[in-house]
C-alpha positions as CSV (number, residue, x, y, z in Angstrom):
1,M,0.0,0.0,-0.1
2,S,1.3,3.4,-0.9
3,D,0.9,6.8,0.8
4,C,-0.1,8.4,-2.4
5,L,-1.2,6.9,-5.7
6,V,-1.0,9.2,-8.8
7,I,-3.2,8.4,-11.8
8,G,-1.5,9.8,-15.0
9,G,2.0,10.0,-16.0
10,G,2.0,13.4,-17.9
11,V,3.9,16.3,-16.7
12,I,1.3,17.0,-14.1
13,G,1.4,13.5,-12.7
14,M,5.2,13.1,-12.7
15,M,5.8,16.5,-11.3
16,G,3.2,15.8,-8.5
17,A,4.8,12.3,-8.0
18,R,8.3,14.0,-7.8
19,V,7.2,16.6,-5.1
20,L,5.4,14.1,-2.9
21,A,8.3,11.6,-3.1
22,M,10.8,14.3,-2.1
23,A,8.6,15.0,0.8
24,G,9.0,11.5,1.9
25,A,5.9,9.8,0.6
26,R,5.8,6.3,-1.0
27,V,4.4,7.0,-4.4
28,T,2.9,4.7,-7.1
29,L,2.1,6.3,-10.4
30,L,-0.1,4.6,-13.0
31,D,-0.5,5.4,-16.5
32,Q,-2.7,3.9,-19.3
33,R,0.0,4.1,-21.9
34,K,3.7,5.2,-21.2
35,C,4.5,8.1,-19.1
36,G,4.9,11.4,-21.0
37,K,3.4,10.2,-24.3
38,E,0.2,12.2,-24.4
39,S,-0.6,15.9,-24.2
40,S,2.6,16.8,-22.3
41,W,4.6,15.3,-25.2
42,A,2.6,16.8,-27.9
43,G,2.7,20.4,-26.7
44,G,5.1,23.2,-27.4
45,G,7.0,23.7,-24.2
46,I,6.4,27.5,-23.7
47,I,6.6,28.5,-20.0
48,S,3.9,30.9,-20.0
49,P,0.2,31.3,-21.0
50,L,0.1,32.4,-24.6
51,Y,-2.0,35.5,-23.8
52,P,-2.2,35.7,-20.0
53,W,-5.0,38.2,-19.9
54,Q,-7.2,35.7,-21.6
55,Y,-6.9,33.4,-18.5
56,S,-8.3,33.3,-14.9
57,D,-6.3,34.7,-11.9
58,L,-5.8,31.1,-10.8
59,V,-4.0,30.0,-14.0
60,N,-1.8,33.1,-13.9
61,E,-0.9,32.5,-10.1
62,L,0.0,28.9,-10.9
63,S,2.0,30.0,-14.0
64,R,3.9,32.8,-12.3
65,A,4.9,30.5,-9.5
66,S,6.1,27.9,-11.8
67,Q,7.9,30.2,-14.0
68,A,10.0,31.3,-10.9
69,V,11.4,27.8,-10.3
70,Y,11.6,26.4,-13.8
71,G,15.2,27.2,-14.4
72,D,16.4,25.6,-11.3
73,L,14.1,22.7,-11.7
74,C,15.6,22.0,-15.1
75,A,19.3,22.3,-13.8
76,A,18.3,20.0,-10.9
77,L,16.8,17.3,-13.3
78,L,20.1,17.6,-15.6
79,E,22.3,17.2,-12.7
80,N,20.4,14.2,-11.2
81,T,19.6,12.3,-14.5
82,G,22.1,13.6,-17.2
83,I,19.3,14.5,-19.4
84,D,19.1,18.2,-20.5
85,P,15.4,19.6,-20.7
86,E,16.9,22.3,-22.8
87,Y,15.4,25.3,-20.7
88,I,16.1,28.3,-22.9
89,Q,15.1,31.8,-22.1
90,S,14.4,32.7,-25.6
91,G,11.9,35.6,-25.2
92,L,8.3,35.7,-26.7
93,L,7.5,37.9,-29.7
94,M,4.0,38.6,-29.6
95,M,2.5,40.0,-32.8
96,N,-1.1,40.6,-31.9
97,D,-3.5,41.3,-29.0
98,Y,-0.8,42.9,-26.8
99,D,-2.2,46.3,-27.6
100,T,-5.8,45.7,-26.9
101,P,-7.4,47.6,-23.9
102,K,-7.9,44.4,-22.1
103,A,-4.2,43.4,-22.5
104,Q,-2.9,46.9,-21.6
105,A,-5.1,47.0,-18.6
106,W,-4.1,43.4,-17.4
107,M,-0.3,44.3,-18.0
108,D,-0.6,47.5,-16.0
109,K,-2.1,45.8,-13.0
110,N,0.3,43.0,-13.1
111,Q,3.4,45.1,-13.7
112,L,4.2,43.2,-17.0
113,D,6.6,45.1,-19.3
114,F,7.6,44.5,-22.8
115,Q,10.1,45.7,-25.3
116,P,8.8,47.5,-28.5
117,H,9.8,45.3,-31.5
118,P,9.3,46.2,-35.1
119,Q,6.9,43.2,-35.4
120,G,5.3,43.5,-32.2
121,A,6.0,43.4,-28.5
122,L,9.0,41.3,-27.1
123,F,8.5,39.7,-23.6
124,E,12.1,38.9,-22.9
125,N,11.8,36.9,-19.8
126,I,9.5,34.1,-21.4
127,A,11.4,30.7,-21.5
128,Q,10.7,27.2,-23.1
129,V,11.8,23.7,-22.5
130,R,12.0,20.9,-25.0
131,N,9.1,18.9,-23.4
132,P,10.0,15.4,-24.6
133,R,13.5,15.9,-23.0
134,L,11.8,17.3,-19.8
135,L,9.4,14.4,-19.6
136,K,12.2,11.8,-20.1
137,A,14.2,13.7,-17.3
138,L,11.2,13.8,-15.0
139,K,10.7,10.0,-15.5
140,A,14.3,9.2,-14.7
141,D,14.3,11.5,-11.7
142,I,11.3,10.2,-10.0
143,L,12.5,6.6,-10.5
144,K,15.6,7.5,-8.5
145,H,13.5,9.1,-5.8
146,G,11.7,5.7,-5.3
147,V,8.5,6.4,-7.3
148,E,7.0,3.1,-8.5
149,I,5.8,3.5,-12.2
150,V,3.2,1.1,-13.5
151,E,2.6,1.8,-17.2
152,R,0.2,0.3,-19.7
153,T,-2.4,0.0,-16.7
154,K,-5.8,1.7,-17.3
155,V,-7.7,2.7,-14.2
156,N,-11.3,1.7,-14.5
157,Q,-12.8,3.1,-11.4
158,L,-12.3,4.4,-7.7
159,I,-12.5,2.2,-4.8
160,T,-14.7,4.2,-2.1
161,E,-16.3,3.4,1.2
162,N,-18.2,5.8,3.5
163,S,-17.4,8.8,1.2
164,T,-13.7,8.0,1.5
165,T,-11.3,7.0,-1.4
166,L,-9.4,3.9,-0.7
167,G,-7.7,3.1,-4.1
168,V,-8.5,2.1,-7.7
169,V,-9.5,-0.7,-9.8
170,T,-7.4,-1.7,-12.9
171,D,-8.2,-4.5,-15.4
172,N,-6.0,-7.0,-13.3
173,K,-5.3,-5.5,-10.1
174,K,-6.5,-3.2,-7.1
175,Y,-4.2,-0.5,-5.9
176,Y,-4.8,0.9,-2.4
177,A,-3.4,4.2,-1.1
178,D,-3.8,6.8,1.7
179,N,-4.4,9.5,-0.9
180,V,-5.4,9.2,-4.6
181,I,-4.5,12.1,-7.0
182,V,-6.2,12.1,-10.4
183,C,-3.8,13.7,-13.0
184,S,-5.4,12.0,-16.1
185,G,-5.6,15.1,-18.3
186,A,-8.4,14.9,-21.0
187,W,-9.3,11.3,-19.6
188,S,-10.2,12.6,-16.1
189,S,-13.9,13.0,-16.2
190,S,-14.7,9.4,-16.4
191,L,-12.9,8.6,-13.0
192,L,-14.4,11.7,-11.4
193,E,-17.9,11.0,-12.6
194,A,-18.0,14.5,-14.0
195,K,-19.1,13.9,-17.5
196,N,-18.0,16.6,-20.0
197,T,-16.3,18.7,-17.3
198,I,-13.0,17.8,-18.6
199,Y,-12.9,17.2,-22.3
200,P,-10.3,16.9,-25.0
201,I,-9.3,19.5,-27.5
202,K,-7.0,18.3,-30.2
203,G,-4.0,20.2,-31.3
204,Q,-2.0,19.5,-34.5
205,M,1.7,20.6,-34.9
206,I,4.5,20.3,-37.1
207,V,8.3,20.4,-36.8
208,V,10.8,21.6,-39.5
209,E,14.5,21.6,-39.7
210,S,16.0,25.0,-40.1
211,K,19.2,26.8,-39.3
212,V,20.0,28.3,-35.8
213,G,19.2,31.9,-35.7
214,V,16.5,32.1,-38.5
215,V,13.9,32.3,-35.7
216,E,15.4,34.1,-32.7
217,H,12.5,34.1,-30.3
218,I,9.3,32.3,-29.7
219,V,6.9,33.9,-32.1
220,L,3.1,34.2,-31.3
221,D,0.5,35.5,-33.7
222,Q,-3.3,34.9,-34.0
223,G,-3.1,32.1,-31.5
224,K,-0.4,30.2,-33.5
225,Y,3.3,29.9,-32.5
226,I,6.8,29.2,-33.8
227,I,9.3,28.0,-31.4
228,P,13.1,27.8,-32.1
229,R,14.7,24.8,-30.6
230,K,18.4,24.6,-29.6
231,D,19.3,22.6,-32.7
232,G,17.6,24.9,-35.2
233,R,14.5,22.8,-35.5
234,L,11.2,24.9,-35.4
235,L,8.1,23.7,-33.7
236,I,4.9,25.2,-35.4
237,G,1.5,24.9,-33.9
238,S,-1.2,24.6,-33.3
239,T,-4.9,24.1,-34.0
240,M,-7.9,24.0,-31.7
241,E,-10.3,21.1,-32.6
242,D,-13.2,19.9,-30.6
243,V,-13.4,16.3,-32.1
244,G,-13.1,14.1,-29.2
245,F,-10.2,11.6,-29.0
246,D,-9.6,11.6,-32.9
247,R,-5.9,11.3,-33.2
248,S,-5.7,11.6,-36.8
249,T,-3.7,14.4,-38.6
250,N,-4.7,16.3,-41.7
251,T,-2.1,17.2,-44.5
252,Q,-3.7,20.5,-45.3
253,V,-3.5,21.6,-41.6
254,G,0.3,20.8,-41.8
255,A,0.5,22.8,-45.0
256,D,-1.4,25.8,-43.4
257,L,0.9,25.7,-40.4
258,L,4.0,25.8,-42.5
259,A,2.5,28.7,-44.3
260,F,1.9,30.5,-41.3
261,A,5.5,30.3,-40.5
262,T,6.8,30.9,-43.9
263,A,4.6,34.2,-44.3
264,R,6.5,35.7,-41.2
265,F,9.9,34.1,-42.2
266,P,10.3,33.9,-45.9
267,Q,13.7,32.0,-45.3
268,L,11.6,28.9,-44.5
269,K,10.0,28.7,-48.0
270,N,12.0,25.7,-49.0
271,V,11.8,23.7,-45.8
272,S,9.8,20.5,-45.4
273,I,7.8,19.0,-42.7
274,E,9.7,16.5,-40.6
275,H,6.9,15.3,-38.4
276,H,3.3,16.0,-37.9
277,W,1.2,14.9,-34.9
278,A,-1.8,15.7,-32.7
279,G,-2.4,15.7,-29.0
280,F,-5.3,16.1,-26.6
281,R,-5.4,19.2,-24.3
282,P,-7.5,18.7,-21.2
283,A,-10.1,21.5,-21.6
284,S,-12.2,22.4,-18.6
285,R,-15.7,24.0,-18.2
286,V,-14.9,25.1,-14.7
287,D,-11.3,26.5,-14.9
288,V,-8.1,24.6,-13.9
289,M,-8.9,22.0,-11.1
290,V,-6.2,21.8,-8.5
291,E,-8.2,20.9,-5.3
292,K,-9.6,18.2,-2.9
293,H,-12.7,16.4,-4.2
294,P,-15.7,18.1,-2.7
295,Q,-17.4,14.8,-1.5
296,L,-14.8,12.1,-1.3
297,A,-12.1,12.2,1.2
298,H,-8.5,11.5,0.3
299,L,-9.1,12.2,-3.4
300,Y,-7.5,15.1,-4.9
301,I,-7.8,16.5,-8.4
302,N,-5.0,18.0,-10.6
303,T,-6.4,18.4,-14.0
304,G,-8.1,20.7,-16.6
305,H,-4.9,22.7,-17.4
306,F,-5.8,23.0,-21.1
307,R,-2.8,24.7,-22.9
308,N,-1.0,25.4,-19.8
309,G,-0.2,22.1,-18.2
310,L,3.6,22.3,-18.5
311,N,3.9,25.9,-17.4
312,M,1.6,25.2,-14.3
313,A,2.9,21.9,-13.4
314,P,5.4,22.7,-10.5
315,E,3.2,25.0,-8.5
316,S,0.1,22.7,-9.1
317,A,2.1,19.8,-7.7
318,N,3.1,22.0,-4.7
319,R,-0.5,22.9,-4.0
320,I,-1.7,19.3,-4.0
321,K,1.2,18.4,-1.6
322,K,0.2,21.1,0.8
323,M,-3.4,20.0,0.7
324,I,-2.3,16.3,1.5
325,E,-0.2,17.5,4.3
326,G,-3.1,19.4,5.7
């Protein structure tokens, strides 16, 4: 029996398992596929909400607290595992929306400054990580901290008694724990019996090979972005599709994303798409959910992060730990 049972092995689940294990808890983590192969892997790795004034105070609180620790966190992961998450403070060049009254009022209130740029507004402090490398480092790190990882194990239901959560049922085993934390992303609703509260929004993305320096900063325009990686590759995304768990990609979407990048950087006109994929963001109808379950004791919820799971993960994990500690 574990002290804590974490359901879901994305960045939210693994970050939560890490924090709990470092606090001395015996932690078991269950994932229905392999850790870090869903939304966390598929995203862009920007350590900031894209347009922060479009999000709730809670999203921004979790993001700011996480931004403050990400550099040190990635350095610690590199030292402990030898895997570099490639944390880079590349800055974000925003080409639209920054000059609206809503954005200006929000930035004044939150004392957020930008540098004027010929193509928009440059937010110099915004950083990125290479999320597949971050996830690989997190997995290696939590194993070193004693977390038991059980992959390819789907959780079918909770075990409850007298309004108390005791564990979970999988296809071939029951797992018991003092505390259960649901971090299942877009798949969370079925476990929480909250139909359609959390639901998937598909995003398609592409990556192209380019030269280092062609794109200097993260570029954001009309809700789409271009992210320059350390090796010169460019990540270009992403769509917003309410189509359920349809994992298919569309060649026209890939072409449109490439055209979006080429229109802003003509040097890319001869590049070709290396990879094209899709992932499922956990959208929420009630804002991000980092909380105790309102009816079931010893059940905690850490999901609904939508486009911001990676950039809210450290502080989300800290808050769940504090709730468990009372």
